[in-house]
C-alpha positions, 0 to 999 in steps of 0.5 A: 384281532378277534377270531370267530369259530362256527360249527355246523348243526350236523357236526354238533348233533353227531358229537352229542350222540357219540358222547351219549353212546359212550356214557350209556355203554359205560353205565351198562357195563357198570350196572347191568353186568354185575346183576347178570352174573349174580343171577347165573352164578350158583352158590358155592358147594359147602358139603359133600358126602362120600362112601369109601366102602364103595369107592364112590367119589364125593358128591353134593347131590341131595339123593345118592344111591349106593349098592347096599346097606353094608356100610362101615364108614361115611365121610362128610366133607366141609369144603373151603373156603367156608371150612376155614371159618368153621371150628370143629365144635361148630359142626354137627351130623346125624344119621336117620335122625340120630346124632353121631357125635359119639362115633365121629372124628373131624380132621383137616385136609387139603379141601377143608374139614372132614367128618369121619363117621364109623358106623360099626363103633357102636350098635344102632347106627347101621344103615337100613335097606331102603332110604336113609338120611344123613344130615350135616350143619355148621356155623361160621365164627361170624354166625352164618349157618350152613345145612344140608341133608342127603337121602341115601338109598340102597339099590333095592328100595323094595324092602320089607320092614318085617324082614332082615336083609344081609348082603355079602359081596366078593372082593372087587365087587364093591360098586356092583348092585347085589341081587335084589329080592322081593318076597311076594309070600310071605309078606310078614313074620311067620306066626305059628298057630298055638296048636301046631308044631309044623306048618307048610309055608309057600315061599315065592318072590322075584329077584334081579341081578346085574348079570345072571342068577346062579342060585336061589335057596331056602334054608340052604336047599336050592330051589328052581327059578325061571325068567320073570313073567309080565306080572313080575315085571310090573312089580320091578318097575323101579328096580335096577337090572329089572330086565334080568329078573327071575321068579321063584316059588316053593313050599317048605315045612317049617318046624315050630323050633325054627327061629327064622327062614333064610332065603338067599339069591346069588349071582354069577359073580358071587354076590349074595343077598340074604333075607331072614324071615323071623318065626314067631312061636309065642302065643299071638296077641289077641285083638281087643277093643280099647277100654274107656272113651274114644276121642279123635282130632281130625285135620284136613287141609286142601285149600291154603290161604297163600296158595298163590304165594308158594303153598300149593292147594291139594285136591282131596285132603279135606275129603280124606279128613271128612271121610275118616270123621264120618267112618269113626262115628259108625258102629264098626269103628266103635261109634265115636261120640260126636262130642268127643270129636273135633274136625278142622278142615281148610279155613278152620285149620289155622295155626291158632285153631290147631294150637288150641286143639292140641292144648285143650281138646286132646287133654280131654282123653283120660289115661284109659281112653283112646285118642286118635289124631289124623292129619292130611296136608302138607309137611315141609321144610322151611325153604329159607332154613331147610333144617327146620320142619313144619306141618303147614296150616291153612294160613301158613306164609312161606316167607314167615314159616316160624311164625305161621306153621306148626314146628316139629318141636312145638308139636312134640311139646303139645303131645308130651304136655297135654296127652294123658291117654296111654293109647294114642294112634296117629295117622299122618298123611303128610308130605303130599308133595314139595308143597311149598316154594319161594323165589328166594331159593333155587330149589327145596331141600329134602323133605324129612318131615315123616322121619322127624314125626316118628322120632319126635312123637314115638314112645315104646309104650302106648303110641302107634304112628303110621305115616303115609310115605317114606323119607322124601316121598310124595304122598299121592292123591287121585280120582282113581282112589275111591272117587277122590282120595289120597291113596294112603287114606283110601286104604286106611278106610278100606282096611278099617272096614274089614279088608285088613282083618287077616286073621279073621277074628272080626277085629282090625288091629293096628298091626293088621291095618298097617300091613294091609295099607303098606302092601296096597299103597306100595303096589298101587304106586309101583313102590314109589310111596312106602308107608312107615309105622311104629306100633309101640305096644299097640300091635293088637289094639283093635281099631274097628270091627270087620264085616262078617265073611 
């Protein structure tokens, strides 16, 4: 006997649709869900920074603010699970570009490994008022590399490199911001005229505190203070506790025998900030033009070949370079001969052309000649390996920066091997912004380009390096500066034209130029951009002749 079964078309279609839905749902769960979770899960934290002096919790933030530079110990934590596969000898640290192996010990704890850095063990490692860098790198047993940099800012960023800052805080005030002080006058070390044994000095400034000011003194004598004015409030835009500010002003007689002038501000809790202004009594150096010929390599890059793939164009870097090039040929700048100058702008500033200039052109300057190098453009870390820093050329590719950008060690090698001149002045308007990015990384690391330019290129004898901004700061450019310039280059040009001639000897020296540029740039940017300088023995090297006044 046979049986036959029949199914209606409607039931078959329903069953087919149901089976398809189940299979499709399974595929979605298997294939889509893992991809979604990978995109939303951040990578695990490997490093944290801790300041036990201030009882601050460990932090992985790239920028950390501490009350003052009075730090005895820094802790750098290497966290599990990465720490379990990293040996002690595969961990390195540095502070402000200086390796700290000699003042460190590494211990193991519940959370992983900890590097204990004793800043008081040896001189030269103290944090400075302003911005500091702390770096850590490690490599696992399988060769995986880890790196992180931290910017450590003191609460008072408005420091003056000519002064020494000291902070004294009472017990129990470790997390409080000490008084912050800006001196408006003087703005540099006090230099005695050769023929005088005493001078009258005007001392004025602004101070902010966490509570209220109890005392302002100069060399131990209390002086009057009053609530800050509207003008002073504009100076305090980015200072903590700026709403509680006071202004002070006095005139003091300073004797030639004095070593320094001490300004102190104390708040009602007993915290004291002390500024030490050095007094220079030796015969001041006399500005003098260099002997020999003058050479200049000038590079400015606004247009980048890969601007649509991660390298942002700039507005005025090329204009900055051309303005410097044209000014140096004028009589006021000593009349650089055009044959002794090389200008590389935009598409001409490729990696190959810059390497050639750093090999052949800069070698033309003899031992007694002056060599000036100007660079305006991006300086940035490699987004894929942020411990590696570069100057970005016209043809740099973000995905291949080691092959297409100028690495810091490479730049140093060119300078060391090819420069004969004992007089080298570098004006570096780099780090205009983050500048480069790639979709491979979530965000960029701190930009330490200017720090390493100084560390790599500086020598005590014969080199002066002026950089446009401090660590991890953006160098600004706008139409408002000279109808289109970077603020740094604009004031370099104004200073060289004579505005920086503070001693009225008709010469603009390296030292005068820097102090003028620093003051103007900081004021114009509300202290958001702070030029840096190392002068070597070029403090009194004349760069231009000022107009008669």
